[in-house]
N, CA, C and O atoms as a printed pandas DataFrame, in Angstrom:
     atom_number atom_name residue_name chain_id  residue_number  x_coord  y_coord  z_coord
0              1         N          MET        A               1    0.841   -1.191    0.000
1              2        CA          MET        A               1    0.000    0.000    0.000
2              3         C          MET        A               1    0.879    1.245    0.000
3              4         O          MET        A               1    1.871    1.334    0.723
4              5         N          ILE        A               2    0.487    2.187   -0.823
5              6        CA          ILE        A               2    1.169    3.475   -0.857
6              7         C          ILE        A               2    0.147    4.568   -0.578
7              8         O          ILE        A               2   -1.053    4.370   -0.768
8              9         N          GLU        A               3    0.627    5.717   -0.128
9             10        CA          GLU        A               3   -0.242    6.859    0.102
10            11         C          GLU        A               3    0.176    7.972   -0.841
11            12         O          GLU        A               3    1.344    8.359   -0.881
12            13         N          VAL        A               4   -0.789    8.486   -1.603
13            14        CA          VAL        A               4   -0.544    9.546   -2.571
14            15         C          VAL        A               4   -1.265   10.797   -2.081
15            16         O          VAL        A               4   -2.423   10.730   -1.670
16            17         N          VAL        A               5   -0.585   11.932   -2.124
17            18        CA          VAL        A               5   -1.168   13.206   -1.706
18            19         C          VAL        A               5   -1.520   13.993   -2.958
19            20         O          VAL        A               5   -0.666   14.239   -3.810
20            21         N          LEU        A               6   -2.790   14.389   -3.063
21            22        CA          LEU        A               6   -3.255   15.175   -4.208
22            23         C          LEU        A               6   -3.674   16.554   -3.720
23            24         O          LEU        A               6   -4.474   16.674   -2.792
24            25         N          ASN        A               7   -3.134   17.593   -4.345
25            26        CA          ASN        A               7   -3.397   18.975   -3.953
26            27         C          ASN        A               7   -4.079   19.679   -5.113
27            28         O          ASN        A               7   -3.580   19.645   -6.238
28            29         N          ASP        A               8   -5.234   20.329   -4.848
29            30        CA          ASP        A               8   -5.919   21.035   -5.928
30            31         C          ASP        A               8   -5.606   22.528   -5.947
31            32         O          ASP        A               8   -6.155   23.265   -6.767
32            33         N          ARG        A               9   -4.727   22.980   -5.050
33            34        CA          ARG        A               9   -4.264   24.369   -4.958
34            35         C          ARG        A               9   -5.392   25.341   -4.648
35            36         O          ARG        A               9   -5.230   26.551   -4.806
36            37         N          LEU        A              10   -6.528   24.825   -4.208
37            38        CA          LEU        A              10   -7.632   25.670   -3.778
38            39         C          LEU        A              10   -7.890   25.477   -2.288
39            40         O          LEU        A              10   -8.930   25.889   -1.775
40            41         N          GLY        A              11   -6.943   24.850   -1.597
41            42        CA          GLY        A              11   -7.067   24.632   -0.176
42            43         C          GLY        A              11   -7.486   23.233    0.204
43            44         O          GLY        A              11   -7.649   22.943    1.389
44            45         N          LYS        A              12   -7.664   22.359   -0.763
45            46        CA          LYS        A              12   -8.094   20.994   -0.475
46            47         C          LYS        A              12   -6.990   20.011   -0.833
47            48         O          LYS        A              12   -6.491   19.996   -1.958
48            49         N          LYS        A              13   -6.617   19.190    0.145
49            50        CA          LYS        A              13   -5.646   18.121   -0.088
50            51         C          LYS        A              13   -6.336   16.798    0.186
51            52         O          LYS        A              13   -7.095   16.668    1.147
52            53         N          ALA        A              14   -6.071   15.830   -0.653
53            54        CA          ALA        A              14   -6.635   14.496   -0.463
54            55         C          ALA        A              14   -5.484   13.515   -0.300
55            56         O          ALA        A              14   -4.562   13.483   -1.116
56            57         N          ARG        A              15   -5.544   12.720    0.753
57            58        CA          ARG        A              15   -4.562   11.652    0.974
58            59         C          ARG        A              15   -5.269   10.346    0.692
59            60         O          ARG        A              15   -6.248   10.002    1.355
60            61         N          VAL        A              16   -4.768    9.614   -0.300
61            62        CA          VAL        A              16   -5.432    8.397   -0.748
62            63         C          VAL        A              16   -4.472    7.226   -0.611
63            64         O          VAL        A              16   -3.324    7.299   -1.047
64            65         N          LYS        A              17   -4.946    6.156   -0.007
65            66        CA          LYS        A              17   -4.161    4.918    0.082
66            67         C          LYS        A              17   -4.610    3.995   -1.045
67            68         O          LYS        A              17   -5.802    3.758   -1.238
68            69         N          CYS        A              18   -3.628    3.480   -1.787
69            70        CA          CYS        A              18   -3.929    2.585   -2.904
70            71         C          CYS        A              18   -2.729    1.669   -3.123
71            72         O          CYS        A              18   -1.695    1.817   -2.472
72            73         N          ASN        A              19   -2.876    0.737   -4.030
73            74        CA          ASN        A              19   -1.780   -0.164   -4.385
74            75         C          ASN        A              19   -1.015    0.418   -5.563
75            76         O          ASN        A              19   -1.563    1.205   -6.335
76            77         N          ASP        A              20    0.248    0.033   -5.704
77            78        CA          ASP        A              20    1.028    0.567   -6.820
78            79         C          ASP        A              20    0.662   -0.085   -8.154
79            80         O          ASP        A              20    1.089    0.395   -9.204
80            81         N          ASP        A              21   -0.119   -1.167   -8.135
81            82        CA          ASP        A              21   -0.567   -1.759   -9.395
82            83         C          ASP        A              21   -1.964   -1.285   -9.781
83            84         O          ASP        A              21   -2.535   -1.797  -10.744
84            85         N          ASP        A              22   -2.534   -0.313   -9.050
85            86        CA          ASP        A              22   -3.799    0.315   -9.438
86            87         C          ASP        A              22   -3.550    1.255  -10.613
87            88         O          ASP        A              22   -2.440    1.752  -10.799
88            89         N          THR        A              23   -4.586    1.489  -11.395
89            90        CA          THR        A              23   -4.470    2.415  -12.517
90            91         C          THR        A              23   -4.806    3.834  -12.053
91            92         O          THR        A              23   -5.315    4.033  -10.950
92            93         N          ILE        A              24   -4.521    4.795  -12.895
93            94        CA          ILE        A              24   -4.867    6.183  -12.608
94            95         C          ILE        A              24   -6.385    6.325  -12.515
95            96         O          ILE        A              24   -6.879    7.122  -11.718
96            97         N          GLY        A              25   -7.127    5.570  -13.313
97            98        CA          GLY        A              25   -8.589    5.573  -13.232
98            99         C          GLY        A              25   -9.090    5.109  -11.879
99           100         O          GLY        A              25  -10.050    5.665  -11.346
100          101         N          ASP        A              26   -8.440    4.083  -11.313
101          102        CA          ASP        A              26   -8.796    3.622   -9.969
102          103         C          ASP        A              26   -8.502    4.705   -8.931
103          104         O          ASP        A              26   -9.282    4.913   -8.001
104          105         N          LEU        A              27   -7.376    5.388   -9.097
105          106        CA          LEU        A              27   -7.007    6.481   -8.189
106          107         C          LEU        A              27   -8.034    7.605   -8.267
107          108         O          LEU        A              27   -8.390    8.191   -7.245
108          109         N          LYS        A              28   -8.512    7.907   -9.469
109          110        CA          LYS        A              28   -9.532    8.944   -9.634
110          111         C          LYS        A              28  -10.819    8.562   -8.918
111          112         O          LYS        A              28  -11.476    9.419   -8.327
112          113         N          LYS        A              29  -11.187    7.283   -8.964
113          114        CA          LYS        A              29  -12.397    6.833   -8.270
114          115         C          LYS        A              29  -12.255    6.974   -6.762
115          116         O          LYS        A              29  -13.210    7.350   -6.081
116          117         N          LEU        A              30  -11.068    6.673   -6.232
117          118        CA          LEU        A              30  -10.833    6.828   -4.798
118          119         C          LEU        A              30  -10.872    8.301   -4.384
119          120         O          LEU        A              30  -11.412    8.641   -3.331
120          121         N          VAL        A              31  -10.301    9.166   -5.212
121          122        CA          VAL        A              31  -10.317   10.604   -4.927
122          123         C          VAL        A              31  -11.745   11.134   -5.022
123          124         O          VAL        A              31  -12.151   11.973   -4.219
124          125         N          ALA        A              32  -12.503   10.650   -5.998
125          126        CA          ALA        A              32  -13.886   11.090   -6.165
126          127         C          ALA        A              32  -14.735   10.709   -4.959
127          128         O          ALA        A              32  -15.594   11.480   -4.533
128          129         N          ALA        A              33  -14.498    9.524   -4.411
129          130        CA          ALA        A              33  -15.241    9.098   -3.227
130          131         C          ALA        A              33  -14.887    9.952   -2.018
131          132         O          ALA        A              33  -15.733   10.183   -1.154
132          133         N          GLN        A              34  -13.656   10.420   -1.948
133          134        CA          GLN        A              34  -13.216   11.207   -0.799
134          135         C          GLN        A              34  -13.630   12.668   -0.907
135          136         O          GLN        A              34  -13.966   13.288    0.102
136          137         N          THR        A              35  -13.611   13.232   -2.122
137          138        CA          THR        A              35  -13.886   14.658   -2.287
138          139         C          THR        A              35  -15.327   14.958   -2.666
139          140         O          THR        A              35  -15.786   16.086   -2.483
140          141         N          GLY        A              36  -16.045   13.986   -3.185
141          142        CA          GLY        A              36  -17.419   14.213   -3.603
142          143         C          GLY        A              36  -17.548   14.703   -5.027
143          144         O          GLY        A              36  -18.644   15.079   -5.445
144          145         N          THR        A              37  -16.473   14.711   -5.781
145          146        CA          THR        A              37  -16.484   15.118   -7.180
146          147         C          THR        A              37  -16.562   13.881   -8.057
147          148         O          THR        A              37  -16.017   12.836   -7.702
148          149         N          ARG        A              38  -17.232   13.983   -9.196
149          150        CA          ARG        A              38  -17.324   12.836  -10.104
150          151         C          ARG        A              38  -15.948   12.503  -10.672
151          152         O          ARG        A              38  -15.140   13.391  -10.943
152          153         N          ALA        A              39  -15.695   11.198  -10.848
153          154        CA          ALA        A              39  -14.371   10.744  -11.292
154          155         C          ALA        A              39  -14.048   11.198  -12.708
155          156         O          ALA        A              39  -12.880   11.423  -13.026
156          157         N          ASP        A              40  -15.054   11.340  -13.564
157          158        CA          ASP        A              40  -14.775   11.767  -14.944
158          159         C          ASP        A              40  -14.489   13.261  -15.043
159          160         O          ASP        A              40  -14.090   13.739  -16.104
160          161         N          LYS        A              41  -14.685   14.007  -13.954
161          162        CA          LYS        A              41  -14.386   15.435  -13.939
162          163         C          LYS        A              41  -13.033   15.741  -13.303
163          164         O          LYS        A              41  -12.681   16.907  -13.123
164          165         N          ILE        A              42  -12.273   14.699  -12.963
165          166        CA          ILE        A              42  -10.978   14.871  -12.287
166          167         C          ILE        A              42   -9.848   14.637  -13.282
167          168         O          ILE        A              42   -9.888   13.692  -14.070
168          169         N          ARG        A              43   -8.837   15.509  -13.239
169          170        CA          ARG        A              43   -7.620   15.338  -14.040
170          171         C          ARG        A              43   -6.439   15.350  -13.086
171          172         O          ARG        A              43   -6.304   16.264  -12.274
172          173         N          ILE        A              44   -5.583   14.341  -13.179
173          174        CA          ILE        A              44   -4.399   14.228  -12.329
174          175         C          ILE        A              44   -3.170   14.446  -13.184
175          176         O          ILE        A              44   -3.021   13.835  -14.242
176          177         N          GLN        A              45   -2.287   15.324  -12.720
177          178        CA          GLN        A              45   -1.072   15.586  -13.490
178          179         C          GLN        A              45    0.059   15.981  -12.563
179          180         O          GLN        A              45   -0.148   16.278  -11.386
180          181         N          LYS        A              46    1.248   15.978  -13.115
181          182        CA          LYS        A              46    2.459   16.426  -12.431
182          183         C          LYS        A              46    3.192   17.312  -13.422
183          184         O          LYS        A              46    3.575   16.853  -14.498
184          185         N          TRP        A              47    3.389   18.566  -13.077
185          186        CA          TRP        A              47    3.920   19.578  -13.979
186          187         C          TRP        A              47    3.057   19.625  -15.223
187          188         O          TRP        A              47    1.879   19.968  -15.118
188          189         N          TYR        A              48    3.571   19.304  -16.377
189          190        CA          TYR        A              48    2.769   19.371  -17.596
190          191         C          TYR        A              48    2.386   17.992  -18.114
191          192         O          TYR        A              48    1.837   17.883  -19.210
192          193         N          THR        A              49    2.659   16.947  -17.362
193          194        CA          THR        A              49    2.328   15.588  -17.766
194          195         C          THR        A              49    0.949   15.228  -17.228
195          196         O          THR        A              49    0.769   15.115  -16.015
196          197         N          VAL        A              50   -0.019   15.048  -18.113
197          198        CA          VAL        A              50   -1.362   14.622  -17.721
198          199         C          VAL        A              50   -1.371   13.099  -17.742
199          200         O          VAL        A              50   -1.052   12.481  -18.758
200          201         N          TYR        A              51   -1.741   12.498  -16.610
201          202        CA          TYR        A              51   -1.711   11.045  -16.483
202          203         C          TYR        A              51   -2.947   10.422  -17.120
203          204         O          TYR        A              51   -4.067   10.892  -16.919
204          205         N          LYS        A              52   -2.731    9.360  -17.889
205          206        CA          LYS        A              52   -3.803    8.653  -18.593
206          207         C          LYS        A              52   -4.423    7.603  -17.672
207          208         O          LYS        A              52   -3.742    7.048  -16.809
208          209         N          ASP        A              53   -5.717    7.332  -17.860
209          210        CA          ASP        A              53   -6.489    6.485  -16.947
210          211         C          ASP        A              53   -6.070    5.023  -16.956
211          212         O          ASP        A              53   -6.181    4.363  -15.924
212          213         N          HIS        A              54   -5.597    4.495  -18.062
213          214        CA          HIS        A              54   -5.361    3.055  -18.176
214          215         C          HIS        A              54   -3.954    2.619  -17.765
215          216         O          HIS        A              54   -3.649    1.428  -17.817
216          217         N          ILE        A              55   -3.091    3.551  -17.360
217          218        CA          ILE        A              55   -1.712    3.224  -17.005
218          219         C          ILE        A              55   -1.594    3.138  -15.488
219          220         O          ILE        A              55   -2.201    3.928  -14.765
220          221         N          THR        A              56   -0.802    2.169  -15.007
221          222        CA          THR        A              56   -0.697    1.937  -13.564
222          223         C          THR        A              56    0.219    2.969  -12.902
223          224         O          THR        A              56    1.007    3.646  -13.562
224          225         N          LEU        A              57    0.089    3.065  -11.586
225          226        CA          LEU        A              57    0.935    3.978  -10.811
226          227         C          LEU        A              57    2.389    3.539  -10.857
227          228         O          LEU        A              57    3.297    4.371  -10.854
228          229         N          LYS        A              58    2.607    2.231  -10.900
229          230        CA          LYS        A              58    3.974    1.700  -10.963
230          231         C          LYS        A              58    4.650    2.111  -12.268
231          232         O          LYS        A              58    5.838    2.433  -12.275
232          233         N          ASP        A              59    3.900    2.103  -13.375
233          234        CA          ASP        A              59    4.466    2.499  -14.667
234          235         C          ASP        A              59    4.833    3.982  -14.695
235          236         O          ASP        A              59    5.803    4.373  -15.345
236          237         N          TYR        A              60    4.060    4.803  -13.991
237          238        CA          TYR        A              60    4.376    6.232  -13.891
238          239         C          TYR        A              60    5.395    6.525  -12.802
239          240         O          TYR        A              60    5.770    7.682  -12.608
240          241         N          GLU        A              61    5.856    5.493  -12.080
241          242        CA          GLU        A              61    6.826    5.619  -10.996
242          243         C          GLU        A              61    6.320    6.536   -9.891
243          244         O          GLU        A              61    7.049    7.391   -9.388
244          245         N          ILE        A              62    5.057    6.343   -9.526
245          246        CA          ILE        A              62    4.459    7.067   -8.412
246          247         C          ILE        A              62    4.704    6.244   -7.162
247          248         O          ILE        A              62    4.297    5.085   -7.084
248          249         N          HIS        A              63    5.374    6.848   -6.175
249          250        CA          HIS        A              63    5.799    6.147   -4.971
250          251         C          HIS        A              63    5.028    6.636   -3.757
251          252         O          HIS        A              63    4.191    7.534   -3.855
252          253         N          ASP        A              64    5.318    6.038   -2.617
253          254        CA          ASP        A              64    4.663    6.371   -1.364
254          255         C          ASP        A              64    4.997    7.803   -0.958
255          256         O          ASP        A              64    6.165    8.192   -0.944
256          257         N          GLY        A              65    3.972    8.585   -0.630
257          258        CA          GLY        A              65    4.153    9.953   -0.185
258          259         C          GLY        A              65    4.314   10.973   -1.297
259          260         O          GLY        A              65    4.558   12.147   -1.020
260          261         N          MET        A              66    4.186   10.562   -2.526
261          262        CA          MET        A              66    4.381   11.467   -3.655
262          263         C          MET        A              66    3.192   12.419   -3.793
263          264         O          MET        A              66    2.046   12.027   -3.572
264          265         N          GLY        A              67    3.465   13.645   -4.151
265          266        CA          GLY        A              67    2.431   14.651   -4.334
266          267         C          GLY        A              67    2.097   14.848   -5.801
267          268         O          GLY        A              67    2.991   14.976   -6.638
268          269         N          LEU        A              68    0.808   14.872   -6.111
269          270        CA          LEU        A              68    0.336   15.094   -7.474
270          271         C          LEU        A              68   -0.615   16.280   -7.488
271          272         O          LEU        A              68   -1.123   16.695   -6.446
272          273         N          GLU        A              69   -0.849   16.820   -8.673
273          274        CA          GLU        A              69   -1.749   17.953   -8.823
274          275         C          GLU        A              69   -3.121   17.456   -9.240
275          276         O          GLU        A              69   -3.240   16.566  -10.082
276          277         N          LEU        A              70   -4.156   18.035   -8.645
277          278        CA          LEU        A              70   -5.536   17.641   -8.880
278          279         C          LEU        A              70   -6.270   18.798   -9.521
279          280         O          LEU        A              70   -6.309   19.892   -8.960
280          281         N          TYR        A              71   -6.852   18.575  -10.690
281          282        CA          TYR        A              71   -7.602   19.590  -11.399
282          283         C          TYR        A              71   -9.001   19.082  -11.692
283          284         O          TYR        A              71   -9.229   17.878  -11.808
284          285         N          TYR        A              72   -9.934   20.018  -11.810
285          286        CA          TYR        A              72  -11.327   19.676  -12.114
286          287         C          TYR        A              72  -11.658   20.161  -13.510
287          288         O          TYR        A              72  -11.435   21.329  -13.828
288          289         N          ASN        A              73  -12.190   19.281  -14.353
289          290        CA          ASN        A              73  -12.570   19.652  -15.726
290          291         C          ASN        A              73  -13.996   20.156  -15.756
291          292         O          ASN        A              73  -14.500   20.517  -16.819
């Protein structure tokens, strides 16, 4: 289990526990359950790299305690 910190820069931080073999789509569903926003309206990125839904966290080299950016479409 790893913990990922997502910051939307509007004052809301979400700490989500997930497995490293989960996909970005699974991570979006966990964030949606925690924040109350629909999963299809969430975009996760780091700098200018927008993460795709079908790729796993391990493939993106997302580790325990890593911070990602959370945007709403």
